[in-house]
C-alpha positions as CSV (number, residue, x, y, z in Angstrom):
1,M,7.5,5.8,-2.8
2,A,8.1,3.2,-5.2
3,E,9.4,3.5,-8.5
4,L,7.7,3.7,-12.2
5,V,8.9,0.8,-14.4
6,V,7.5,0.4,-18.3
7,G,7.8,-3.3,-19.4
8,G,6.1,-6.5,-19.9
9,N,7.6,-7.4,-16.4
10,V,10.0,-6.1,-14.1
11,S,12.7,-7.8,-16.0
12,G,11.2,-6.5,-19.4
13,S,11.8,-3.4,-18.6
14,Q,15.4,-4.2,-19.1
15,H,15.2,-6.3,-21.9
16,E,13.0,-4.2,-24.2
17,S,15.4,-1.5,-23.7
18,G,17.6,-2.6,-27.0
19,A,15.2,-5.1,-28.3
20,P,13.5,-2.8,-30.4
21,S,16.1,-2.0,-32.6
22,R,17.1,-5.2,-32.5
23,R,14.3,-6.4,-34.3
24,Q,13.9,-3.9,-36.6
25,R,17.3,-4.6,-37.7
26,D,16.4,-8.5,-38.1
27,S,13.5,-7.3,-39.8
28,R,14.8,-5.4,-42.3
29,S,17.4,-8.5,-42.9
30,S,14.3,-10.8,-43.6
31,Q,12.5,-8.5,-45.7
32,Q,15.2,-8.1,-48.0
33,D,15.7,-12.3,-48.2
34,L,11.6,-12.1,-49.1
35,L,12.6,-9.9,-51.8
36,G,15.9,-12.0,-53.1
37,E,13.6,-14.8,-53.7
38,Q,11.3,-13.2,-56.4
39,A,9.1,-15.3,-58.8
40,P,10.1,-14.8,-62.2
41,G,8.4,-12.6,-64.1
42,S,8.5,-10.2,-61.5
43,R,10.5,-6.7,-61.5
44,P,14.1,-7.0,-60.5
45,A,14.5,-5.5,-56.5
46,R,16.0,-2.4,-56.6
47,P,19.2,-1.9,-55.5
48,E,19.7,-1.7,-51.5
49,R,19.6,1.6,-49.8
50,P,22.7,3.2,-47.9
51,R,22.7,1.6,-44.8
52,R,22.3,4.9,-43.4
53,Q,19.1,5.7,-44.7
54,Q,17.9,2.4,-43.4
55,E,19.1,3.2,-40.0
56,Q,17.6,6.8,-39.6
57,E,14.2,4.8,-41.3
58,M,14.7,2.4,-38.4
59,I,15.3,5.2,-35.4
60,E,12.1,7.4,-36.9
61,E,9.8,3.8,-36.5
62,E,11.3,3.3,-33.3
63,E,10.4,6.9,-31.8
64,E,7.0,6.8,-33.6
65,L,6.2,3.7,-31.7
66,N,7.8,4.7,-28.6
67,L,5.3,7.9,-28.7
68,K,2.4,6.4,-29.4
69,Y,2.4,3.4,-26.5
70,G,4.0,6.6,-24.3
71,A,1.1,8.3,-25.1
72,H,-1.5,5.4,-24.4
73,H,0.7,5.0,-21.2
74,V,-0.3,8.5,-20.0
75,I,-4.1,8.0,-20.4
76,K,-3.9,4.4,-18.7
77,L,-2.0,5.7,-15.4
78,F,-3.7,8.9,-15.7
79,T,-7.8,7.5,-14.9
80,P,-6.5,4.8,-11.5
81,V,-4.7,8.8,-10.4
82,T,-7.4,10.3,-11.0
83,L,-9.3,7.9,-9.2
84,C,-7.8,7.9,-5.9
85,M,-7.1,11.3,-5.6
86,A,-11.3,12.2,-6.4
87,V,-11.7,9.2,-3.6
88,V,-9.6,11.1,-0.9
89,V,-11.3,14.3,-1.6
90,A,-14.3,13.2,-1.5
91,T,-14.1,11.6,1.8
92,I,-12.5,14.7,3.3
93,S,-15.0,17.3,2.0
94,S,-18.2,14.9,3.6
95,I,-16.7,13.5,6.7
96,T,-15.2,15.7,9.1
97,Y,-14.1,12.1,11.1
98,Y,-10.8,12.1,8.2
99,T,-9.8,15.8,9.1
100,E,-10.4,15.9,13.0
101,K,-7.3,15.7,14.8
102,G,-6.2,14.9,18.4
103,T,-4.8,10.7,17.8
104,Y,-1.4,10.7,16.1
105,L,1.0,7.7,14.9
106,V,3.3,6.3,17.3
107,Y,6.0,7.1,14.7
108,T,5.1,11.5,15.1
109,P,6.0,11.8,19.0
110,F,5.3,15.8,18.6
111,H,1.9,17.0,18.6
112,E,2.8,20.8,17.1
113,N,0.4,22.3,19.9
114,S,2.8,24.9,20.2
115,D,1.9,28.7,18.8
116,N,5.9,29.6,18.1
117,A,6.6,28.9,14.1
118,G,10.1,27.8,15.0
119,T,8.7,25.3,17.7
120,I,6.4,23.7,15.2
121,A,9.5,23.9,12.1
122,W,11.8,22.1,14.7
123,Q,8.7,19.4,15.6
124,A,7.2,18.7,11.7
125,L,11.4,18.0,11.1
126,A,12.1,15.6,14.1
127,N,8.3,13.5,13.4
128,A,9.4,13.2,9.4
129,G,13.1,12.4,10.5
130,I,11.1,9.8,13.0
131,M,9.2,8.6,9.6
132,L,11.9,9.0,7.8
133,A,13.4,6.7,9.4
134,V,10.5,3.9,10.2
135,I,10.5,3.9,6.2
136,A,14.0,3.3,5.4
137,V,14.6,0.5,7.7
138,M,10.8,-1.2,7.0
139,T,12.2,-0.6,3.0
140,G,15.5,-2.1,4.1
141,L,14.2,-5.4,6.1
142,L,11.7,-6.0,2.9
143,V,15.0,-5.5,0.5
144,L,17.5,-8.4,2.7
145,A,13.9,-10.4,2.8
146,Y,14.1,-10.5,-1.2
147,K,17.5,-10.7,-1.3
148,Y,18.0,-13.9,0.8
149,E,14.9,-15.3,-0.8
150,C,13.3,-15.1,2.4
151,K,9.4,-14.9,0.5
152,K,7.3,-17.1,3.2
153,L,8.0,-13.4,5.4
154,I,7.7,-11.2,2.9
155,H,4.7,-12.6,1.8
156,G,3.5,-13.3,5.4
157,W,4.1,-9.6,5.9
158,L,2.4,-8.4,3.1
159,F,-1.2,-10.4,3.5
160,L,-1.3,-9.3,6.4
161,S,-1.2,-5.9,5.8
162,S,-3.4,-6.5,2.8
163,L,-5.8,-8.0,5.6
164,M,-5.6,-5.1,8.3
165,L,-6.9,-2.6,5.3
166,L,-9.4,-4.5,3.3
167,F,-11.0,-5.7,6.9
168,L,-10.4,-3.5,9.8
169,F,-9.7,0.2,8.1
170,S,-12.6,-0.7,5.5
171,Y,-15.0,-1.8,8.6
172,L,-13.5,2.3,10.1
173,Y,-14.1,3.7,6.6
174,L,-17.9,2.2,5.6
175,S,-18.7,3.0,9.4
176,E,-18.2,6.6,9.0
177,V,-19.8,6.9,5.8
178,L,-22.8,5.4,7.3
179,K,-22.8,7.9,10.6
180,A,-22.0,10.6,8.1
181,Y,-24.8,10.0,5.2
182,N,-27.5,8.9,8.6
183,L,-27.9,5.8,7.1
184,P,-29.0,2.3,9.1
185,M,-27.1,-1.2,9.0
186,D,-27.2,-3.7,11.5
187,Y,-23.7,-5.4,12.7
188,I,-24.6,-8.4,10.9
189,T,-25.3,-7.2,7.6
190,L,-22.2,-5.0,7.8
191,G,-20.3,-8.0,8.7
192,I,-21.5,-9.8,5.7
193,I,-20.8,-6.9,3.5
194,I,-16.9,-6.5,4.7
195,W,-16.2,-10.4,4.5
196,N,-17.2,-10.5,1.2
197,F,-15.3,-6.8,0.5
198,G,-12.2,-8.2,1.9
199,I,-12.5,-11.2,1.1
200,M,-12.7,-10.3,-3.0
201,G,-9.9,-7.9,-2.4
202,M,-7.4,-10.7,-1.5
203,F,-8.7,-13.1,-3.9
204,S,-7.9,-9.8,-6.8
205,I,-4.6,-9.1,-5.4
206,Y,-3.3,-12.6,-4.2
207,W,-4.8,-15.0,-6.8
208,K,-6.3,-14.5,-10.0
209,A,-9.0,-12.2,-11.2
210,P,-10.1,-9.5,-13.8
211,L,-7.2,-6.8,-13.9
212,V,-10.2,-4.4,-13.9
213,L,-11.4,-5.3,-10.1
214,Q,-7.9,-6.2,-9.1
215,Q,-6.5,-2.2,-9.9
216,A,-10.0,-1.5,-9.0
217,Y,-8.9,-2.9,-5.1
218,L,-5.8,-1.1,-5.0
219,I,-6.7,2.0,-5.5
220,F,-9.1,1.9,-3.0
221,I,-6.1,1.1,-0.6
222,S,-4.0,3.5,-1.5
223,A,-6.8,5.7,-1.2
224,L,-7.8,4.6,2.6
225,M,-4.0,4.8,3.1
226,A,-3.8,8.3,2.3
227,L,-6.8,9.0,4.6
228,I,-5.1,6.7,7.3
229,F,-2.5,9.1,7.2
230,I,-4.1,12.2,6.4
231,K,-6.3,11.8,10.0
232,Y,-2.7,10.3,12.0
233,L,-0.1,13.0,11.0
234,P,-0.3,16.6,12.8
235,N,-0.4,19.7,10.1
236,W,2.7,20.5,9.5
237,T,4.6,17.3,10.0
238,T,2.1,16.3,6.2
239,W,3.9,18.7,4.3
240,V,7.5,18.1,5.4
241,V,6.6,14.4,4.8
242,L,5.9,15.6,1.6
243,A,8.9,16.9,0.5
244,V,11.3,14.3,2.4
245,I,10.0,11.5,1.0
246,S,10.4,12.6,-2.2
247,L,13.9,12.8,-1.7
248,W,14.0,9.9,0.0
249,D,12.1,7.9,-3.6
250,L,15.1,10.1,-5.7
251,F,17.6,8.5,-3.7
252,A,16.4,4.5,-3.1
253,V,15.6,4.7,-7.2
254,L,18.2,6.3,-8.6
255,A,21.5,5.6,-5.7
256,P,23.7,2.6,-6.8
257,F,22.9,1.2,-3.4
258,G,19.7,2.4,-3.1
259,P,16.6,0.2,-1.6
260,L,14.4,0.3,-4.4
261,R,16.9,0.2,-7.1
262,I,18.3,-3.1,-5.7
263,L,15.3,-4.6,-5.3
264,V,14.1,-3.9,-9.0
265,E,17.9,-5.1,-10.4
266,T,17.3,-8.4,-8.5
267,A,14.1,-8.7,-9.3
268,Q,15.0,-8.4,-13.1
269,E,18.1,-10.8,-12.8
270,R,15.7,-13.4,-11.6
271,N,13.0,-12.9,-13.7
272,E,10.2,-12.3,-11.6
273,Q,7.9,-10.0,-10.9
274,I,7.4,-7.7,-8.4
275,F,5.3,-8.5,-5.3
276,P,1.0,-7.3,-6.8
277,S,0.0,-5.5,-3.3
278,L,2.5,-3.1,-3.9
279,I,2.7,-2.5,-7.7
280,Y,-0.2,-0.7,-10.1
281,S,-0.2,-2.2,-13.9
282,S,-1.5,-0.7,-16.3
283,G,-2.4,-3.7,-18.6
284,M,-2.0,-2.8,-21.9
285,V,-2.0,-6.1,-24.1
286,Y,1.0,-6.9,-26.9
287,A,0.9,-10.1,-28.7
288,L,4.6,-11.5,-29.7
289,V,4.8,-14.1,-32.6
290,G,6.9,-16.6,-32.1
291,T,8.0,-19.7,-34.3
292,T,5.8,-22.6,-34.9
293,T,6.1,-26.1,-33.5
294,T,4.6,-27.8,-35.9
295,E,6.7,-29.6,-38.6
296,N,4.4,-29.1,-41.6
297,S,3.8,-25.4,-41.7
298,D,7.5,-23.8,-42.4
299,Q,6.4,-23.3,-45.9
300,Q,3.6,-21.6,-45.0
301,Q,5.0,-19.3,-42.3
302,E,7.2,-17.9,-45.1
303,Q,4.2,-17.7,-47.6
304,Q,1.9,-16.2,-45.5
305,P,1.9,-13.1,-43.2
306,A,1.1,-13.5,-39.7
307,R,-2.6,-13.2,-38.4
308,P,-3.1,-10.3,-35.5
309,S,-4.3,-11.9,-32.3
310,R,-7.9,-10.7,-30.7
311,Q,-5.5,-8.8,-28.2
312,S,-3.9,-7.1,-31.1
313,E,-7.4,-5.7,-32.7
314,N,-8.5,-4.8,-29.6
315,R,-4.9,-2.7,-29.0
316,S,-5.4,-1.6,-32.3
317,A,-9.1,-0.6,-31.4
318,E,-7.9,1.0,-27.7
319,D,-5.4,3.0,-30.1
320,A,-8.2,4.4,-32.4
321,A,-10.2,6.0,-30.2
322,D,-7.5,7.3,-28.1
323,G,-6.3,9.1,-31.4
324,F,-3.4,7.2,-32.1
325,R,-4.0,4.3,-34.8
326,E,-1.8,2.2,-37.8
327,P,-1.8,3.8,-40.7
328,D,-2.0,0.0,-42.2
329,Q,-1.7,-3.7,-41.9
330,E,1.7,-3.8,-43.2
331,R,3.5,-2.6,-39.5
332,V,1.4,-5.2,-37.8
333,V,2.7,-7.4,-40.0
334,D,6.0,-6.0,-40.2
335,R,6.1,-5.9,-36.5
336,A,5.2,-9.7,-36.2
337,A,7.9,-10.7,-38.5
338,R,10.6,-8.5,-36.6
339,V,9.4,-10.1,-33.1
340,R,10.1,-13.8,-35.2
341,Q,12.7,-13.1,-35.9
342,W,14.3,-11.8,-32.7
343,M,12.7,-15.0,-31.0
344,E,14.7,-17.4,-33.0
345,E,18.0,-15.6,-32.6
346,H,17.1,-15.9,-29.0
347,P,14.9,-19.3,-27.7
348,D,17.0,-19.0,-24.6
349,E,15.3,-15.6,-23.6
350,P,11.8,-16.3,-21.1
351,R,8.3,-15.5,-22.5
352,R,6.0,-14.8,-19.9
353,G,2.2,-15.2,-21.2
354,R,0.4,-18.1,-23.0
355,I,0.9,-19.6,-26.5
356,V,-2.4,-19.3,-29.3
357,E,-1.8,-21.2,-32.4
358,H,-2.8,-19.3,-35.3
359,G,-2.5,-19.9,-38.8
360,G,0.3,-22.9,-37.8
361,Q,2.2,-19.8,-36.1
362,E,2.2,-19.2,-32.2
363,V,1.5,-16.7,-30.9
364,V,2.7,-15.8,-27.4
365,E,0.1,-13.4,-26.1
366,E,1.2,-11.6,-22.7
367,D,-0.9,-11.7,-19.3
368,D,-2.9,-8.6,-18.9
369,E,-1.3,-8.0,-15.4
370,D,2.1,-9.0,-16.7
371,S,2.0,-5.7,-19.3
372,G,2.3,-2.2,-19.5
373,V,3.6,0.3,-17.1
374,K,4.0,-0.1,-13.4
375,L,3.4,2.6,-10.5
376,G,4.0,1.8,-7.5
377,L,1.0,2.4,-4.6
378,G,3.3,4.3,-2.6
379,D,3.0,7.2,-5.3
380,F,-0.9,7.3,-5.7
381,I,-0.7,7.3,-1.6
382,F,1.3,9.8,-1.7
383,Y,-0.4,11.5,-4.6
384,S,-3.7,11.5,-2.7
385,I,-2.8,13.0,0.9
386,L,-1.2,16.0,-1.3
387,V,-4.6,17.0,-2.8
388,G,-6.8,15.5,0.2
389,K,-4.6,17.8,2.7
390,A,-5.4,20.7,0.2
391,S,-9.1,20.0,0.1
392,S,-8.8,20.1,3.6
393,N,-8.9,23.0,3.7
394,G,-12.0,23.8,1.9
395,D,-10.1,25.9,-1.2
396,W,-11.1,24.2,-4.4
397,N,-8.7,26.3,-6.4
398,T,-5.5,25.1,-4.4
399,T,-7.6,21.4,-4.9
400,L,-7.2,22.0,-8.9
401,A,-4.0,23.3,-8.8
402,C,-2.6,20.6,-6.8
403,F,-4.3,18.3,-9.1
404,V,-3.2,19.8,-12.4
405,A,0.2,19.5,-10.9
406,I,0.6,16.5,-10.2
407,L,-0.3,15.2,-13.4
408,I,2.0,17.2,-15.3
409,G,4.3,15.9,-13.1
410,L,3.1,12.2,-13.7
411,C,3.3,13.3,-17.4
412,L,6.8,14.2,-17.1
413,T,8.0,11.6,-15.4
414,L,6.4,9.4,-17.8
415,V,8.5,11.6,-20.7
416,F,11.7,10.6,-18.7
417,L,10.6,7.0,-18.9
418,A,10.7,6.6,-22.4
419,V,13.9,9.0,-23.3
420,F,16.3,6.3,-20.3
421,R,13.9,3.7,-19.8
422,R,14.9,2.7,-16.8
423,A,13.1,2.6,-13.6
424,L,12.5,6.2,-12.2
425,P,11.0,7.7,-9.1
426,A,7.6,8.8,-9.7
427,L,7.7,11.0,-6.6
428,P,10.4,14.2,-7.0
429,I,8.5,15.8,-9.6
430,S,4.7,15.8,-9.2
431,I,5.1,16.2,-5.7
432,T,7.9,19.2,-6.2
433,F,5.3,21.0,-8.1
434,G,2.1,20.4,-6.4
435,L,3.8,21.6,-2.9
436,I,4.7,24.6,-4.8
437,F,1.5,25.2,-7.0
438,Y,-0.2,24.5,-3.2
439,F,1.5,27.4,-1.7
440,L,1.7,29.8,-4.3
441,T,-2.5,29.2,-5.0
442,S,-2.9,29.5,-1.2
443,E,-0.6,32.3,-0.2
444,V,-0.5,34.6,-3.4
445,V,-3.4,33.0,-5.7
446,S,-6.5,32.3,-4.2
447,P,-5.7,36.0,-1.4
448,F,-5.5,37.8,-5.3
449,C,-9.1,36.5,-6.2
450,N,-11.0,37.1,-2.9
451,A,-9.6,40.6,-2.9
452,L,-10.8,41.0,-7.0
453,S,-14.1,39.9,-5.6
454,D,-14.5,42.0,-2.9
């Protein structure tokens, strides 16, 4: 239900859309200035190439960087989405508690007990409409509270929600796991485990913790919410809710007065991050080279190239492992020079991260959680609902088809994100593909395969 955002932070998704091209143009001018001051005896500088050719080269280089980092973002997002769906499918397959019906949410007053198809259809539509109205009202209240800076109300609301998920629903989940596998445990030990698990989760989400630990907690919370919806929503209402919520996501993110679009634009204007308990960050790390603060290193800064930071080296190692690698060190130096030139011309631009000196230069290293692609937890939840609901029928062909459909839709969404460079809804394409693949596989492919096997 949330949007897909790329950038160092929420505000970075707006600044970075125009920054790479500016940095490349600045880098060309700075390189020509350096070439103009050649030592005696060196070869004369070659004549300046046509402007159109230079612009073409800059465009090609920018497209190459976008392809490289876009592919890395895809890999970084496929892993958590796959893990979240795998947790839900494994739980549905091994624990019957989440597939047993009888208790429903208060927002779904129609329980689809009739055998008439028309009655089931209008009851499912009515339940989905009520659910959508509740989601729209809650989202509107959240946006209004953020717009008028009622931050204590928002943090209290989110804090209580996370508290209930990490303590109450985690206790219920662990209890059902122990019952399913017939494992004995006394209440004192269970209470100690839940207490430590919940407190560590609250610290990880709302304070400081390793990025991997924060990501693990966000994935678990998303899987837990998906299991709750699967259990407490009527069968056909679940499918209608998935379809309706995709349309709502499309409106909320892309419409000029959509609530999620207003939320993102407000956060961009204030240069603030959206709430960490609602957003999953892939956590890719970039290093920005800034101007030095020492007076004696000005000449050294012009003569010596900037050394890449440790985060840049780690990123290069990850790129090599994924099949994407820098062709030479010159590009790293050129990128550093572009960023340095841009920062000199825009001293008032906000810079996030910490500053570390390397050889007389300041390296602004962004925090892990402030960089990379950001995917709303609502997207994780509804992806997992679709796959978990498909697995509840016991047909692995349908489950795998829905899983592949969601990943294909997510990949296409990332492609559009790289093209349009703005916050985009991550649900419509994936959920549409998932629903089409589910009904085609369950109604056409699986019966066909069963007929062939007989």
